[in-house]
C-alpha positions in Angstrom: 111.4 97.0 128.9 107.7 97.5 128.8 105.8 99.5 126.2 104.1 102.6 127.5 100.5 103.2 126.6 99.2 106.7 126.1 95.5 107.7 125.7 94.1 109.1 122.6 93.5 112.4 124.4 97.1 112.6 125.6 98.3 112.1 122.0 96.0 114.8 120.7 97.0 117.2 123.5 100.7 116.6 122.7 100.1 117.3 119.0 98.2 120.5 119.8 101.0 121.7 122.1 103.6 120.9 119.4 101.6 122.8 116.8 101.5 125.8 119.1 105.3 125.9 119.1 106.0 124.3 122.5 109.3 122.3 122.3 109.0 118.5 122.3 111.1 118.0 125.4 108.9 120.3 127.4 105.8 118.5 126.2 107.4 115.2 127.3 108.0 116.4 130.8 104.6 118.1 131.1 102.6 115.0 129.9 105.0 112.3 131.1 105.9 111.0 127.7 109.0 108.8 127.1 110.3 110.5 124.0 109.6 113.6 121.9 109.9 111.4 118.8 106.6 109.9 119.6 104.9 113.3 119.2 106.3 113.8 115.8 105.2 110.4 114.7 101.7 111.0 116.1 101.6 114.3 114.2 102.6 112.6 111.0 99.7 110.1 111.5 97.3 113.0 112.1 98.4 114.8 109.0 98.1 111.7 106.9 94.6 111.0 108.2 95.6 107.7 109.9 93.5 108.3 113.0 93.2 104.5 113.6 97.0 104.5 114.2 96.6 106.9 117.1 94.2 104.5 118.8 96.3 101.3 118.3 98.2 99.7 121.1 102.0 99.8 120.9 103.6 97.2 118.7 103.3 96.2 115.0 99.6 95.4 114.8 99.3 97.9 112.0 100.9 95.5 109.6 98.1 93.0 110.1 95.1 95.3 110.5 95.6 98.3 108.2 92.8 100.6 109.2 89.1 100.1 109.2 88.6 99.1 105.5 86.9 95.8 106.5 84.1 97.7 108.3 80.9 98.7 106.5 80.7 102.2 105.3 78.2 103.2 107.9 80.5 102.0 110.7 83.5 103.8 109.2 81.4 107.0 109.1 80.4 106.6 112.7 84.1 106.2 113.7 85.1 109.3 111.7 82.3 111.4 113.3 83.3 110.2 116.8 87.0 111.1 116.1 86.0 114.5 114.8 83.9 115.1 117.9 86.8 114.2 120.2 89.1 116.5 118.3 86.6 119.3 118.5 86.3 118.7 122.3 90.1 119.2 122.7 89.9 122.4 120.7 86.9 123.6 122.8 88.8 122.9 126.1 91.7 124.9 124.8 89.6 127.8 123.8 87.8 127.8 127.1 91.1 127.7 128.9 92.3 130.7 126.9 89.0 132.5 127.4 88.1 132.6 123.8 85.0 130.4 123.9 
């Protein structure tokens, strides 16, 4: 049984749909996810500010590499800015789709 890999954008999109009230099962069929439990886990990571966990490959790597603490402060800030820009882009796409932008 192979681990599925989902892009960062897919994870953010599934969290956005879940926050809008779309049931987890419908999100799974729409985006081709294996389980709706994944979405709830990703949302928990997002709420806790663990953005690096959304970017990790499947498996237990997080036990060995807990975040970006080893990086210099400037690099951490660059990563944070990039993540915020990507999240903003998802919101912009949604607003354009709904005709609110």
